[in-house]
N, C-alpha and C positions, 0 to 999 in steps of 0.2 A: 504494500500500500504506500502511497505517496504522502509525505508529511505536509502539514500546513505551511512549512517554511517555503514550499515550492509554489504556493498559491499566488504570491505577489508577482513573481516572475511570469507565471503562466497566464495571469489574467490581464496583463497590461498589453493592450492592442493599440496603443497610441504611439504614433511615430512623430517625434519632434524634429522638424526640419529647419528651425530657425531659433535664435535666441530672442525670447519675448519677455516682457515684464510680467511680474507675478500677478498684478491686477491692472485692469484698464481703468481709465478715469471714471467711467460710468459703471457703478456697482449695481445698478438696478437690473433685475432679471425676473421675468415672469414666465413660468413654464406651465403648460396645460397638457394633460394626458387625456385623450379621447379614446375610450376603450369600447370593445365590442361586447360589453356586458358588465355586470357588477354584482351578480348573485352567487356564482359558483365559488367553491372554496378558494380556488386559485385567485380569482378576481378580487375577492374580499381582502386577502392578504396582500395582493399586489398593490391595490390602491392604498391600503393602510401603510405599507412600506414606503410608497411614494410620498405620502403626506408626512410621515415621520422624517424622511430624508430632507424634505423641503424645510421643515422646522429646524433641523440640525444645521443645514447650510445657512439659513437665515441667522441663526444664533452665532455661527462661526464667522461669517463674512459680511452679514448685513444686507438688507434689502433684496432678499431672495424670496419670491412669492410664487404661488401657483395653486392649482386645484385640479380635480379630475372630473370627467363627465363620462357617463356610461349609457349605452343604447343597445337594445336587442334587435332593432329593425333598421334596415338600411335608410329608410326615410327619416327616422329620428336622428340617426347619426349625421346624415347630410345637413339636417336643420341645425344641429349643434355646431357642426363645423362652420357653417355659414355665419353663425353668430360669433364664433371665435375670430373669424377673419375680420370682423368689424371692430374688434377690440384691440387694445394696445398690448398685445402679447408678443413675446420674443421667440419662443420655441414651442412648437406643437409636436407632441408624440401621438401618432395615430395608429391604432390597431384596427384596421379597416374591416368592416363586415364584407364590403365589396370593393376590391381594388379598382375595378373599372369605373365604379360610380364616383369614387373620390378623386380620380385622376385630374379632372379639370380644376378641382379646388387646389391641388398642388401648384398648378401654374399660377393661380391667383395669389396664393400665399407668397410665392417667390416675388411676384410683382409688388407686393406690399412689404417686402423685406422681412417676412416671417419665416423662420427656419422650420422646415417640415421633416420630421424623422419618422419614417415608416417602420412600424414595429412588427417584427416576425415575418414580414413579406417583402421580397425584393421589388422595388419600384424604381425604374430608371429615371423618372421625373422627380423623385424625392431628393432633398438635399443630402440626407443620410438614410442608410438602411440599418436598423438595429436587428441583427441576425443571430441565429442560435447554433449554427453549424448543424442543421437538422439532418443532412445526409450522413455525416459522420456519426452523429449521436444515434440515429436509427440503426446504422450499421453495428455500432458497439452494443446496442441493446439486443439486436438480433443475434449477434455473435455470442453474447452472454447466455441467451436462451438456448442456442444450439449446443454450446459446450456444456451447459449445466445438465442437459439431457443426454450428453454424449452422442449427439447427432441423430437421435431417434425419439420422436414425440409427435403427438397429434395436437395441433394448436388452432386457434382462431385469432384473427386480428381485427380490432376495432379501429376504424379509420376516422380521419377528421371530416372536413367538408370538401367535396369535389371542387376543384378549381382554385383552392387556396394553396399557395406554393409551400407554406410551412408544413402542413400535414402531408402533402404529397411527397415532399422530400424525405420526411420521416419514414413514410411507407417504403419509398424506394430504397433507403438505406437498410431497412429491416429485410426487405426482399433480397437485396444484394448479398447480405450475410447468409441468409437461409439457403440461397441457391447453391452454396458450397456443401450443403448437407442434404443429400437426397432422401435421407431417412426422416427428415422433418416434413410432416404432411400438414399443409394448410387446409383444414377442412372448410373454413369459411372466412371471408373478409368482407366487411360491410361498413359504410360510413355511419357514424352516430351524430355527425354534424355538430360536435362539441356540446352535445345536449345529454345531460345525465339521464333524463327520462327515456331517451332513445337507447342509451347504453343499457339501461335496465331491461328494456324489451328485447334487445339483442341477446343479452345474457340468458333471459328466460327461454328464448327460442333455441339458442345453441345448446343449453344444458339439456333440454328435452330431446333435441335431435341427435346430439352426439354424447351418448353416455360414457364413451371412452375418451373424452376430451381430457388432455393433460394440462393445458395452460392457455391463458389469455395474454396476448400481447396488445398493448394499448398505446396510442400516440399521445395520450394525455392522462394524467393521474385521475382526473375528474371521472373517468369511466370506471376506475377501479372500485370506487365506493359502492355503487349499485351492484357491480359484478360480484364483489366479495359478499355483499349482503345476501344476494340471491343464492350464492353457493352455500353460505352458512345455513340459510333457511331450508335448503334442500339436502343438507347433510353431505355436501360434496367437499369434504375436508381435504381431499387429495389434490384439488385444483391449485395450480400455482399461477402467479401473476408477475408480469414484467411491464413496468411503467415508464412514464416520461413526464417529468415536471419538478420532481424534488419537493412535493408537498410534505410539510412536516408530519402530518398525520400518516402519510404513506411511508415515510422513512421510519416512523415508529413501528409500522407493521413489518419492517425488515429485521427488527431486533429479535434476538433469541430464536433464530431460525424460523421466522414467521412466513406467511404465505407469499409475500412479495419478495422476489429474489433479486431483482435488479431495478434500478431507476436511473434517471438522468437528472443531474443537479442543475435545474434552473433555479428553483426556489423563488416564490413570488416576492418574498421580502427582499432578498438580495437583488432581484431584478428591478424592483421599485427604487431601491437605492442607486442602482447603476444608472437609471434614467437621469436622476438629478446630477450625479457625478459627471455623466457625459454632457448634459446640458451646460453645466458650469464651465467645463473645459472649452466647449464650442463658443460660449458667450465671451470667454476671456481671450479668444483668438488663437488658441493652441491648435495646430494642425491635427485633425482627426481623420482617419480613413473614412471615405464615404460609406463603405460596407464595413460596419463595425461589428465584430464578432464577439458576442457575450460568451465568456468562458463557461462551458457546461460539461463537466466531466461525468463519466459513468460512476455509479455508486453500487457497490456490492458488499454484502455482509461477509464476515470473515470466513464462515463455512462455505458460502456460495463461491467466494473467490478461490478458495482452495480447490473445490470441485471443478470449477471452470478451468483453472490452470492445469489440473491433472488431465483434463480432457482436451487440452490444446489451445486454451485461450492465450493470445499473445502477451508476452511479458512487457512489450513496449507500449501497450495501450495504458494510459494513465487511469488509475482507478482510485476513488476515494472510499474510505471506510464510512460506515453509517455514522459513526461518532463525529468524524470530520465534517461530513455533509450536514449533520444536525447543527453543529456550531455555526457554520456559515449561513445556513438557512435561517437561523434565529437572529443572527447578528450581522445584518447587511453592512453595517458601518465598518466592519473589519477590513473589507476589501474596497468599499466605495464611499466611505465617509470623508469628512473634511480633512482628516489626517492623511488619507490616501492621496488627496490632491497636493497637500503640502509636501509629502514624501516624493511624489512624482516630480514636483518642481525643484526640490532640493537636489535631485539626482540628475537633472537634465544637463 
């Protein structure tokens, strides 16, 4: 397992190309996060982490403000974005329900001098893309699943929404890894559209149709809550789960050889902190890559990692322990707080 000492080196994706002052003359910064929802567990922690980070940066540097907005329908999100474009905001983080629908607004934002950061989806017209390394992460999750079962298992995959690049890349990565193991049988794969109710119905259908199912692979941890609940109610204690998000409640289910065997450490809290960290660097004029990759390592419990390694899981893929992941998931400031900004600047 890799130690926390490696986190700071691994998570810095900022390339400094010029000597710049620590602070610009204008210390005022307003950041708005427009999200594609606000009720599922990830969204609740995500938005709370964003708010906490804003308060911390305002306390540390002064005059850093912001807020979030959430919508579950395209029409509502477009209306919210229209409103934000008429306000005196500096940076918009947008997790779009429909990329094509918001694209014209990106152009308008640029004309008004508002920085547009596309969250989780690549958009060529955005000023920045906040990306997750979905292809690699999906591959690592699929590889962990295949090696945990020593190349032979019957599984089903819960997908995102068709047409959204983030979920599709996660699926592609999982499929690329599983293609190396002909003994892994994918009995079903269907989209749940990031909806826990749909995930529950899929779980019920699959558990009835496939009594010999070994595992569920999911492109978001939100699906695992209903999938595990249905499995428990049906007495399917042998089912195993492979997730993606780093939800703290899911990481807890990885402890003590629990039913979740692998996850990918996004963590809503640390991602919310990273938004403010990135916004502050952009605002102060530090060169940041247009395609900014949020560091999202694979997480395995000690026993799971041992089993995977015995069955051929590569030594060179970075893996975090559950304990390491839990610490970073709970304390987003460790990597992305004001002190991380100061440390970055001191070392330039």
